[in-house]
C-alpha positions as CSV (number, residue, x, y, z in Angstrom):
1,M,0.0,0.0,0.0
2,Q,1.4,3.4,-1.0
3,E,0.1,6.7,0.0
4,F,0.4,9.9,-2.1
5,I,-0.8,13.3,-1.1
6,R,-1.8,15.4,-4.0
7,N,-2.3,19.2,-3.3
8,D,-3.6,20.5,0.0
9,Y,-7.2,20.5,-0.9
10,E,-7.8,16.9,-1.8
11,R,-5.8,14.2,-0.2
12,L,-6.0,11.0,-2.2
13,L,-5.1,7.7,-0.8
14,I,-4.0,5.4,-3.5
15,M,-3.9,1.8,-2.4
16,M,-2.1,-0.5,-4.8
17,V,-2.7,-4.2,-4.3
18,G,-1.3,-6.2,-7.2
19,S,-3.0,-4.8,-10.3
20,D,-6.1,-3.6,-8.4
21,T,-5.9,0.1,-7.6
22,T,-8.6,2.0,-5.7
23,V,-8.6,5.7,-5.0
24,R,-10.4,7.1,-2.0
25,T,-10.5,10.6,-0.5
26,A,-9.6,11.0,3.2
27,S,-13.1,12.2,4.0
28,A,-14.5,8.9,2.5
29,L,-12.3,6.9,4.8
30,I,-13.4,9.0,7.8
31,K,-17.0,8.4,6.9
32,K,-16.2,4.6,6.6
33,Y,-14.6,4.4,10.0
34,H,-16.4,7.1,12.1
35,R,-18.3,4.4,14.1
36,H,-15.0,2.7,14.9
37,I,-13.6,6.0,16.3
38,L,-16.8,6.4,18.4
39,W,-16.3,2.9,19.8
40,I,-12.7,3.6,20.7
41,I,-13.7,6.8,22.5
42,L,-16.4,5.0,24.4
43,G,-14.0,2.3,25.4
44,V,-11.5,4.8,26.7
45,L,-14.2,6.6,28.6
46,F,-15.3,3.2,30.2
47,G,-11.7,2.6,31.3
48,L,-11.4,6.1,32.7
49,D,-14.7,5.7,34.5
50,I,-13.4,2.5,36.2
51,L,-10.1,4.2,37.2
52,T,-11.7,7.4,38.5
53,T,-14.5,5.6,40.3
54,S,-11.9,3.3,42.0
55,I,-9.8,6.3,43.1
56,S,-12.9,8.2,44.3
57,L,-14.1,5.3,46.4
58,Y,-10.6,4.8,47.8
59,L,-10.7,8.5,48.9
60,G,-14.0,7.9,50.8
61,N,-16.7,8.9,48.3
62,F,-19.6,6.7,47.4
63,E,-21.1,5.3,44.2
64,Q,-24.1,7.4,43.0
65,N,-25.4,4.8,40.4
66,P,-27.7,2.4,42.4
67,F,-27.2,-0.3,39.7
68,M,-23.4,-0.3,40.2
69,V,-23.3,-0.2,44.0
70,P,-22.9,-4.0,44.4
71,F,-20.0,-4.1,41.9
72,V,-17.8,-1.1,42.6
73,T,-16.3,-2.3,45.9
74,N,-14.1,-4.7,43.8
75,P,-12.3,-2.9,40.9
76,G,-11.9,-6.2,39.0
77,L,-15.6,-7.0,39.3
78,H,-16.4,-3.4,38.3
79,G,-14.1,-3.8,35.3
80,M,-15.7,-7.1,34.3
81,V,-19.2,-5.6,34.5
82,K,-18.2,-2.7,32.3
83,I,-16.5,-5.0,29.8
84,V,-19.7,-7.1,29.6
85,V,-21.9,-4.0,29.1
86,Y,-19.5,-2.7,26.4
87,F,-19.5,-6.0,24.6
88,F,-23.3,-6.2,24.8
89,L,-23.6,-2.7,23.4
90,F,-21.1,-3.5,20.7
91,V,-23.0,-6.7,19.6
92,V,-26.4,-5.1,19.6
93,I,-25.4,-1.9,17.7
94,E,-23.0,-3.5,15.2
95,G,-25.7,-6.2,14.7
96,A,-28.1,-3.5,13.6
97,V,-25.4,-2.0,11.3
98,L,-24.9,-5.5,9.7
99,F,-28.6,-5.8,9.3
100,I,-28.7,-2.5,7.4
101,D,-25.7,-3.6,5.2
102,E,-27.2,-7.0,4.4
103,K,-30.5,-5.3,3.2
104,K,-28.5,-3.1,0.7
105,P,-30.8,-0.1,1.1
106,E,-29.2,1.8,-1.8
107,K,-31.1,-0.6,-4.1
108,T,-34.5,0.0,-2.5
109,P,-37.2,2.7,-3.0
110,F,-36.7,6.0,-1.3
111,W,-39.0,5.4,1.7
112,V,-37.3,2.1,2.6
113,R,-33.9,3.8,2.3
114,L,-35.2,6.6,4.6
115,N,-36.1,4.0,7.2
116,F,-32.6,2.5,7.1
117,Q,-31.0,5.9,7.2
118,T,-33.1,6.8,10.2
119,L,-32.0,3.5,12.0
120,Y,-28.4,4.3,11.2
121,A,-28.9,7.9,12.5
122,L,-30.3,6.5,15.8
123,I,-27.3,4.2,16.1
124,L,-25.0,7.1,15.8
125,F,-27.1,9.2,18.2
126,A,-27.0,6.3,20.8
127,L,-23.2,6.1,20.5
128,I,-22.7,9.9,20.8
129,Y,-25.2,10.1,23.7
130,L,-23.3,7.3,25.6
131,I,-20.1,9.2,25.0
132,W,-21.5,12.4,26.4
133,V,-22.9,10.6,29.4
134,Y,-19.5,9.0,30.2
135,V,-17.7,12.4,29.6
136,Y,-20.0,13.8,32.4
137,V,-19.4,10.8,34.6
138,V,-15.6,10.9,34.3
139,A,-15.6,14.7,34.7
140,N,-17.8,14.4,37.8
141,N,-15.4,11.7,39.2
142,I,-12.4,13.9,38.6
143,W,-14.2,16.8,40.3
144,L,-14.9,14.6,43.3
145,I,-11.2,13.4,43.4
146,S,-9.8,16.9,43.3
């Protein structure tokens, strides 16, 4: 794979694999992998939540989420619960994306395509909402620690 940058306005990634050459703009690759970036951000925030919650509890604060109270006393158990939740979210959301991809909505009438686009928009909204919730949680934990 070789990468060439052609002028500042349009960056082209030219991938050469044997005799097959595909040309994609950088913005097309960002659109292709934007969900993956959101998953990475959410995973980092889950990890920061575990770390900041453990430090906060060590300093004498208490867990405010009633569902997590039984699990936060042991950081390992807390981490395992967060991993299971993250895995569950990943399977459900990526399963919905696979469902959309299998139906090939670009070859369907407009109203059907609109339904698939709405589902995909809801998927992105859910990911962004979870990220904002965990940004708040981590910020609140850091505020309690300081």
